[in-house]
C-alpha positions in Angstrom: 0.0 0.0 0.0 1.1 3.5 -0.8 1.6 6.3 1.7 -0.5 9.4 1.8 2.2 11.4 0.2 2.6 8.9 -2.6 -1.2 8.9 -3.2 -1.2 12.7 -3.5 1.4 12.5 -6.3 -0.7 10.1 -8.4 -2.9 11.4 -11.2 -6.7 10.6 -11.3 -6.4 7.4 -13.4 -3.6 5.9 -11.3 -5.4 6.8 -8.1 -8.6 5.0 -9.4 -6.4 1.9 -10.2 -5.0 1.8 -6.7 -8.5 2.1 -5.2 -9.7 -0.7 -7.5 -6.8 -3.0 -6.6 -7.4 -2.4 -2.9 -11.1 -3.1 -3.2 -10.3 -6.4 -5.0 -7.7 -7.3 -2.3 -10.3 -6.5 0.4 -12.8 -8.9 -1.1 -10.2 -11.6 -1.3 -9.1 -11.1 2.3 -12.7 -11.1 3.5 -13.3 -14.5 1.8 -10.1 -15.9 3.3 -11.1 -14.8 6.8 -14.5 -16.4 6.4 -12.9 -19.6 5.1 -10.5 -19.4 8.1 -7.5 -19.5 5.8 -6.2 -16.2 7.1 -5.6 -15.4 10.8 -4.7 -11.8 10.0 -8.1 -10.2 10.2 -6.5 -6.8 10.9 -5.8 -6.5 7.1 -9.5 -5.8 6.6 -9.3 -2.7 8.7 -6.0 -1.6 7.0 -7.5 -2.0 3.5 -10.7 -0.2 4.4 -8.7 2.8 5.8 -6.5 2.8 2.7 -9.5 2.9 0.4 -11.1 5.7 2.4 -7.8 7.7 2.4 -7.4 7.3 -1.3 -11.0 8.3 -2.0 -10.6 11.3 0.2 -7.5 12.4 -1.7 -9.3 11.9 -5.0 -12.1 14.1 -3.8 -9.7 16.8 -2.6 -8.1 16.8 -6.0 -11.5 17.3 -7.7 -12.4 20.2 -5.4 -9.1 21.9 -5.9 -9.2 21.8 -9.7 
């Protein structure tokens, strides 16, 4: 996952790609937790926060331009 500073440097298309990748990974992790193949359920929280952070940065960019 990228840091906030790295997310701010991305253009709109790259930011959307990062959000999409994170959403896909979140779905996979949720399935793994349900199937009890993954003991690291904290990854769900991390991914949700990353997605929210990336969307917020995207909205900030739209409002500033």
